[in-house]
PAZANU-340475 format. One record per residue (C-alpha): residue number from 0; residue in one letter; x, y, z. Coordinates in steps of 0.001 Angstrom, whole numbers, plus 500000, padded with zeros to 6 digits. Each point is the difference from the previous one (the first is absolute). Example, Ala and Ser with C-alpha at 12.3 -4.5 7.8 and 13.67 -1.06 7.14 Angstrom:
<rs>
0;A;512300;495500;507800 .
1;S;501370;503440;499340 .
</rs>
This chain:
<rs>
0;X;623611;427802;702572 .
1;X;499746;496234;500465 .
2;X;496643;500357;501754 .
3;X;498604;502088;497127 .
4;X;501276;497447;497492 .
5;X;498316;497210;501948 .
6;X;496694;501886;500062 .
7;X;500148;500827;496278 .
8;X;500879;496387;499188 .
9;X;497136;498716;502168 .
10;X;497509;502367;498328 .
11;X;501169;499087;496481 .
12;X;499916;496275;500799 .
13;X;496511;500328;501466 .
14;X;498736;501997;497018 .
15;X;501387;497542;497462 .
16;X;498607;496988;501876 .
17;X;496626;501731;500494 .
18;X;499716;500737;496275 .
19;X;500753;496372;499241 .
20;X;497330;498810;502466 .
21;X;497464;502467;498556 .
22;X;500705;498622;496525 .
23;X;499504;496449;501270 .
24;X;496754;501108;501707 .
25;X;498639;501576;496805 .
26;X;500725;496832;498030 .
27;X;498384;497852;502691 .
28;X;496916;502247;500113 .
29;X;499511;499644;496227 .
30;X;500432;496235;500181 .
31;X;497783;499406;503045 .
32;X;497224;502473;499203 .
33;X;497526;500177;502908 .
34;X;502083;497560;502057 .
35;X;502762;502599;500227 .
36;X;498223;501571;502970 .
37;X;501014;496951;502032 .
38;X;503640;501091;500086 .
39;X;499307;503638;500855 .
40;X;500504;499320;503762 .
41;X;503583;498917;499205 .
42;X;501137;503361;498627 .
43;X;500656;501680;503355 .
44;X;502133;497160;501334 .
45;X;501813;499721;496646 .
46;X;500880;503717;500125 .
47;X;501329;499646;503554 .
48;X;502169;497050;498978 .
49;X;501340;501927;496991 .
50;X;500852;503015;502108 .
51;X;501823;497978;502693 .
52;X;501716;497871;497357 .
53;X;501305;503134;498280 .
54;X;501377;501333;503290 .
55;X;501609;496671;500924 .
56;X;501618;499535;496558 .
57;X;501525;503484;499991 .
58;X;501243;499581;503586 .
59;X;501588;496654;499049 .
60;X;501829;501575;497062 .
61;X;501587;502521;502354 .
62;X;500593;497436;502756 .
63;X;497575;501784;502322 .
64;X;497335;497308;500263 .
65;X;498923;499157;503550 .
66;X;497985;497388;501826 .
67;X;497124;502485;500236 .
68;X;499804;500521;496229 .
69;X;500126;496244;499361 .
70;X;497355;499310;502673 .
71;X;497739;502736;498630 .
72;X;500207;498500;496528 .
73;X;499349;496516;501410 .
74;X;496910;501151;501897 .
75;X;498677;501797;496899 .
76;X;500479;496818;497958 .
77;X;498163;497998;502667 .
78;X;497167;502516;499896 .
79;X;499841;499695;496209 .
80;X;499978;496221;500283 .
81;X;497072;500097;502421 .
82;X;498076;502308;497651 .
83;X;500696;497652;497078 .
84;X;498663;497046;502022 .
85;X;496951;501994;501052 .
86;X;499156;501106;496445 .
87;X;500958;496753;498269 .
88;X;498393;497532;502401 .
89;X;497073;501905;501529 .
90;X;499231;502442;497211 .
91;X;500515;497797;496934 .
92;X;500515;496257;500559 .
93;X;497299;499185;502585 .
94;X;497196;502152;498439 .
95;X;500760;498894;496431 .
96;X;500575;496272;500446 .
97;X;498053;499222;503185 .
98;X;497393;502776;500143 .
99;X;501162;500869;503537 .
100;X;500038;503662;501016 .
101;X;501538;500314;503449 .
102;X;499140;502949;502221 .
103;X;502743;502457;500844 .
104;X;500221;498649;503537 .
105;X;501078;496548;498806 .
106;X;502529;501525;497613 .
107;X;501506;502140;502756 .
108;X;500117;497047;502415 .
109;X;501774;497723;497537 .
110;X;502444;502764;499076 .
111;X;500732;500587;503673 .
112;X;500672;496314;500546 .
113;X;502437;499989;497084 .
114;X;501827;502984;501523 .
115;X;500158;498353;503434 .
116;X;501344;496741;498561 .
117;X;502562;501886;497898 .
118;X;501200;501993;503035 .
119;X;500250;496832;502061 .
120;X;502012;498303;497296 .
121;X;502273;503045;499706 .
122;X;500616;500117;503744 .
123;X;500798;496301;500013 .
124;X;502213;499981;496879 .
125;X;501801;503320;500439 .
126;X;499616;500779;503693 .
127;X;500765;496523;501277 .
128;X;496914;499837;502256 .
129;X;498641;496562;500887 .
130;X;496528;499004;498797 .
131;X;498817;499724;503623 .
132;X;501128;503557;500735 .
133;X;498287;501335;496876 .
134;X;496766;498173;500930 .
135;X;500117;501418;503532 .
136;X;500494;503512;498676 .
137;X;497079;499542;497550 .
138;X;497717;498720;502780 .
139;X;500938;502938;502233 .
140;X;499307;502506;497249 .
141;X;496676;498253;499238 .
142;X;498917;500282;503650 .
143;X;500815;503705;500046 .
144;X;498041;500535;496797 .
145;X;497002;498098;501380 .
146;X;499957;502110;503164 .
147;X;500535;503332;498283 .
148;X;497991;499391;496816 .
149;X;497258;497715;501314 .
150;X;497216;502070;498385 .
151;X;501758;499930;496630 .
152;X;500511;496238;500250 .
153;X;496379;499529;501006 .
154;X;498849;501962;496938 .
155;X;502337;497953;497840 .
156;X;498584;496696;501304 .
157;X;496439;501230;499431 .
158;X;500874;501075;496473 .
159;X;501543;496618;499254 .
160;X;496926;498251;501424 .
161;X;497706;502022;497745 .
162;X;502139;499202;496983 .
163;X;500326;496270;500764 .
164;X;496264;499627;500625 .
165;X;499277;502010;496823 .
166;X;497225;501788;501856 .
167;X;500694;503107;497918 .
168;X;501573;499737;496546 .
169;X;501454;502801;497921 .
170;X;497579;500832;497174 .
171;X;496921;498645;501784 .
172;X;496953;502163;500599 .
173;X;499169;499879;503704 .
174;X;498065;501734;502714 .
175;X;501859;500512;503303 .
176;X;497921;501673;502676 .
177;X;498618;503206;498519 .
178;X;502343;500030;497005 .
179;X;499566;498291;496646 .
180;X;502488;499931;497152 .
181;X;502784;498178;498217 .
182;X;502951;498675;502012 .
183;X;503037;501841;498639 .
184;X;502654;498616;502390 .
185;X;500524;497850;503089 .
186;X;503222;500446;501977 .
187;X;501265;499156;503467 .
188;X;498231;502902;501699 .
189;X;496941;501099;498035 .
190;X;497603;499161;497182 .
191;X;499099;502661;497454 .
192;X;496647;500295;498198 .
193;X;499361;502103;496915 .
194;X;496443;501314;500326 .
195;X;497581;500646;497144 .
196;X;500891;503702;499915 .
197;X;503725;499207;499748 .
198;X;500887;500807;503619 .
199;X;502358;497641;501866 .
200;X;499036;498732;503456 .
201;X;502732;498481;502168 .
202;X;498687;497464;502545 .
203;X;502410;498723;502704 .
204;X;500244;496234;499963 .
205;X;499187;499902;503728 .
206;X;496620;501571;499178 .
207;X;499602;497712;497006 .
208;X;500240;496850;502126 .
209;X;496914;500884;502017 .
210;X;497961;501645;497224 .
211;X;497338;498206;497912 .
212;X;501280;499445;496451 .
213;X;497759;499437;496982 .
214;X;501747;498807;496840 .
215;X;497919;500196;496836 .
216;X;500574;496767;498130 .
217;X;500998;500123;496347 .
218;X;500923;503647;500293 .
219;X;503797;499865;500025 .
220;X;501272;502819;497818 .
221;X;496588;501662;499794 .
222;X;498179;502626;502004 .
223;X;496425;500285;501190 .
224;X;498123;503209;499289 .
225;X;496914;500842;502044 .
226;X;497520;502358;498385 .
227;X;497261;501449;502187 .
228;X;496673;500737;498329 .
229;X;497186;501962;501696 .
230;X;496736;500013;498096 .
231;X;496308;500599;500589 .
232;X;498291;497203;501935 .
233;X;497123;499866;497500 .
234;X;502202;497796;497779 .
235;X;499826;496287;500949 .
236;X;503289;498776;501554 .
237;X;500209;497001;497661 .
238;X;499676;502283;496977 .
239;X;502849;502196;501240 .
240;X;502164;496956;500795 .
241;X;499432;498533;496529 .
242;X;500762;503356;498399 .
243;X;503236;500379;501988 .
244;X;501212;496518;499038 .
245;X;499139;500651;496340 .
246;X;501861;503311;500125 .
247;X;503065;498301;501507 .
248;X;500125;497587;497045 .
249;X;500056;502906;497544 .
250;X;502813;502022;501606 .
251;X;503385;499537;498367 .
252;X;502574;498983;502623 .
253;X;497652;498181;502387 .
254;X;501082;496368;500384 .
255;X;497565;497139;499504 .
256;X;501668;498056;502820 .
257;X;499602;500498;502904 .
258;X;496394;500856;499097 .
259;X;498371;503291;500884 .
260;X;497672;500029;503013 .
261;X;497329;502385;501265 .
262;X;499180;500720;503641 .
263;X;496687;501726;500815 .
264;X;500300;501934;503256 .
265;X;496319;500912;500262 .
266;X;497929;503145;499582 .
267;X;499825;503063;502210 .
268;X;498197;503294;499509 .
269;X;499013;499124;496457 .
270;X;503498;498944;498888 .
271;X;501244;496438;499427 .
272;X;503727;499331;500386 .
273;X;501987;497393;498069 .
274;X;503635;498915;499723 .
275;X;501269;498593;496716 .
276;X;503237;498021;500466 .
277;X;502077;499428;496860 .
278;X;503568;498866;499360 .
279;X;502510;501779;497789 .
280;X;503563;499220;498911 .
281;X;501409;503522;499790 .
282;X;499454;502300;503015 .
283;X;500353;503022;497703 .
284;X;496619;499077;498465 .
285;X;498116;500459;503273 .
286;X;498740;503529;499342 .
287;X;499002;499278;496398 .
288;X;498174;496801;500937 .
289;X;498143;501607;502915 .
290;X;498868;502860;497763 .
291;X;498988;497589;497230 .
292;X;497903;497878;502342 .
293;X;498059;503003;501288 .
294;X;499492;501413;496497 .
295;X;498854;496714;498456 .
296;X;497601;499405;502885 .
297;X;498460;503435;499412 .
298;X;499197;499138;496376 .
299;X;498853;496427;500700 .
300;X;497502;500887;502743 .
301;X;498448;502696;497836 .
302;X;499650;497598;497060 .
303;X;498250;497585;502305 .
304;X;497522;502691;501051 .
305;X;500994;500219;503655 .
306;X;500695;503743;499969 .
307;X;496806;501980;499817 .
308;X;499334;503654;499339 .
309;X;502638;500429;497274 .
310;X;498845;502162;497066 .
311;X;499350;498144;496712 .
312;X;503056;499825;497780 .
313;X;498149;499587;496717 .
314;X;496729;500620;498177 .
315;X;497886;497815;497757 .
316;X;501350;501828;496936 .
317;X;503579;499282;501167 .
318;X;499268;496272;500099 .
319;X;498418;499978;496563 .
320;X;502896;501981;498509 .
321;X;502509;497530;501439 .
322;X;498075;496924;498820 .
323;X;499824;501330;496446 .
324;X;503809;499749;499896 .
325;X;499636;496201;499928 .
326;X;499429;498952;496362 .
327;X;497602;497131;500670 .
328;X;497838;502142;502296 .
329;X;499690;502851;497509 .
330;X;498140;497723;497554 .
331;X;497162;499384;502460 .
332;X;496572;501450;499424 .
333;X;499208;503052;502119 .
334;X;497613;498157;502300 .
335;X;502454;497121;500627 .
336;X;502866;502428;500469 .
337;X;498019;501997;502566 .
338;X;499129;496771;501844 .
339;X;503672;499020;500102 .
340;X;501111;503476;501158 .
341;X;497530;499871;502869 .
342;X;501391;496689;501297 .
343;X;503800;500459;499913 .
344;X;501991;500787;503129 .
345;X;502279;502981;500501 .
346;X;503334;499209;501718 .
347;X;502936;502175;501031 .
348;X;503433;498377;500415 .
349;X;503077;501569;501569 .
350;X;503479;499975;498502 .
351;X;501594;496561;500466 .
352;X;496781;498093;500678 .
353;X;499486;496682;498213 .
354;X;496786;499638;497984 .
355;X;500545;496302;499321 .
356;X;502823;497480;499758 .
357;X;501158;497702;497214 .
358;X;498355;496589;500216 .
359;X;497067;501113;502152 .
360;X;496419;499376;498963 .
361;X;498258;503144;498846 .
362;X;496636;500897;498514 .
363;X;500283;503753;499470 .
364;X;501765;502653;497960 .
365;X;501141;503456;501060 .
366;X;499581;503142;497934 .
367;X;502560;502688;500822 .
368;X;498256;503307;500419 .
369;X;502920;501857;501594 .
370;X;503571;498883;500704 .
371;X;502247;497224;498650 .
372;X;500455;496284;500632 .
373;X;503103;497816;499722 .
374;X;499716;496522;498460 .
375;X;502548;497558;501438 .
376;X;500770;496370;499243 .
377;X;501880;497478;502142 .
378;X;503654;499425;499091 .
379;X;502911;498105;501489 .
380;X;500908;502980;502202 .
381;X;496491;501097;500926 .
382;X;497458;502214;498279 .
383;X;501045;501743;496794 .
384;X;498175;503091;498735 .
385;X;499025;499489;496369 .
386;X;497674;502889;499225 .
387;X;498358;503063;501524 .
388;X;496295;500394;499301 .
389;X;498835;503655;499849 .
390;X;496659;501625;500752 .
391;X;497339;499141;497441 .
392;X;501137;496372;499696 .
393;X;498888;496868;501850 .
394;X;501425;496741;501419 .
395;X;498670;496595;501027 .
396;X;497610;499481;497068 .
397;X;500995;496375;499315 .
398;X;499094;498887;503492 .
399;X;496702;501840;499743 .
400;X;499033;498534;496627 .
401;X;501458;496466;500134 .
402;X;500610;499229;503667 .
403;X;503745;499461;499416 .
404;X;502387;500571;502949 .
405;X;501691;503364;500055 .
406;X;502879;499997;497486 .
407;X;501954;502721;501843 .
408;X;500193;501979;503215 .
409;X;498620;503537;499831 .
410;X;501096;502721;502422 .
411;X;499058;503659;500285 .
412;X;503006;502133;499045 .
413;X;498140;503173;501060 .
414;X;496806;500705;501899 .
415;X;497297;498637;497695 .
416;X;496268;500419;499545 .
417;X;498613;496842;498392 .
418;X;496720;498473;498941 .
419;X;499632;496292;500746 .
420;X;497719;498006;497691 .
421;X;499177;496540;501336 .
422;X;498653;496905;498309 .
423;X;496568;500575;501522 .
424;X;499932;503537;498552 .
425;X;500774;498779;496474 .
426;X;497922;496814;500165 .
427;X;496797;502013;500177 .
428;X;500969;501947;496897 .
429;X;500972;496894;498012 .
430;X;496832;498205;500985 .
431;X;497963;502911;498608 .
432;X;502049;500198;496775 .
433;X;501949;496780;499137 .
434;X;501415;501630;496838 .
435;X;502167;502180;502232 .
436;X;502200;496937;500619 .
437;X;500909;499843;496281 .
438;X;501094;503614;499961 .
439;X;501981;499568;503191 .
440;X;501814;496871;498712 .
441;X;501219;501822;496881 .
442;X;501249;502981;502002 .
443;X;501683;497700;502522 .
444;X;502068;498169;497356 .
445;X;501048;503296;498434 .
446;X;501030;501336;503417 .
447;X;502062;496880;500803 .
448;X;501932;500333;496737 .
449;X;500647;503684;500622 .
450;X;501234;499430;503575 .
451;X;502349;497178;499043 .
452;X;501461;502120;497194 .
453;X;500721;502792;502468 .
454;X;501643;497657;502522 .
455;X;501751;497761;497423 .
456;X;498901;497064;502152 .
457;X;497031;497736;500556 .
458;X;498539;501514;503143 .
459;X;496579;498891;498736 .
460;X;499181;497043;497798 .
461;X;498370;501084;496733 .
462;X;497116;497912;498643 .
463;X;497591;500363;497061 .
464;X;496824;502068;500419 .
465;X;497932;496808;499685 .
466;X;501898;498256;502778 .
467;X;499810;503080;502194 .
468;X;496255;500255;499365 .
469;X;499418;496382;500991 .
470;X;501948;500474;503221 .
471;X;498075;503162;500905 .
472;X;496662;498278;499309 .
473;X;501018;496987;502063 .
474;X;501160;502154;502916 .
475;X;496811;502110;500020 .
476;X;497756;497012;499185 .
477;X;498636;501644;496868 .
478;X;498136;497995;497393 .
</rs>
């Protein structure tokens, strides 16, 4: 009966104490937010202490406590104390106030030294052993460990050497032998790399010491993505390299630093091979960025005329129908309109491609035949979408007519078929009929007012028709 009472009392004491600790933990989690994860490693040792404390208290009430129960509780408290030191010093204080993240090997070594010193002090204070005897025992145990665990100790020393020399740092992007990736951890026995596809490679530190290591500077916390491109060797290598670098600048998620690079591996059997190396911050973006690079390159090379044999995507009537959507082209005489239609350039842009950027120089406008464009302006937190321009509309007219820098960034929100009208195309028309400039200036002012009313902002600066006319004449050198 007494034994059952002791067990029931121990269970009830444990349950009550555990509920109290859980309540404290919930309050601490709400107060600490994300930092609450730091004290998660303490929960197991706390539960063990609670359980042994409950048993010891109930045994004491019935006069049945023993040396074993007291020693078990003492050891559990020591274990909890070590965990508190480990979490508080190594997991919170050193990283937060000194920026020092110690590898697990150093943490385990320091914890072991604390345990050894505590045991030595206990043997001296409670067991009555002399300091010389304790030292002799420690030396003897150390010799046995060295003989039996020499390979483990060797790995530990190598791991410490790697850490002290900072040859490989956690978060750095490195190449070790045949493997390239981000260093996820360095401990006393092995170094782990997270590869581009998410796989983890574990490299023994003994192998690491003799292997060539390449650390990519400025890439801590980022990841390199290598995109292979095979393309017909009729396209000049410099043209492909320029196109790849331009594509990399347009892809959302590609970092500007470290800069993208292109490696041309040569041509074989009619195919040229290239590697585009870019840097990204989030490894989850790898697939999207690789796909975007290949897609944007497809559109860019075709716009530049490097892909031959493709069927025509438009007819002469299609171009004329699209140009008539622009108000200041529809007022042209038939002969001038036909001359303009014969000189414009057809261009197809893929979803996400940038037509032009805010602040750039530009001397052309784009008529949207099919698809939609997004107009974005620079804000404090990056580009902000202000309007979507549908098919049948046009963008970039101010740069074409006045030479002003681009007032916004324009990006294709869908696949788009566009007509690009350049300054040289329009200059010929204006030279043949200078009165066209007057009609264009009036339409331009009306369009600026309409756009600003839609946006409730001053995306474009509105001027009088006379001022606009003088600027157009000056830009096109009209009398």
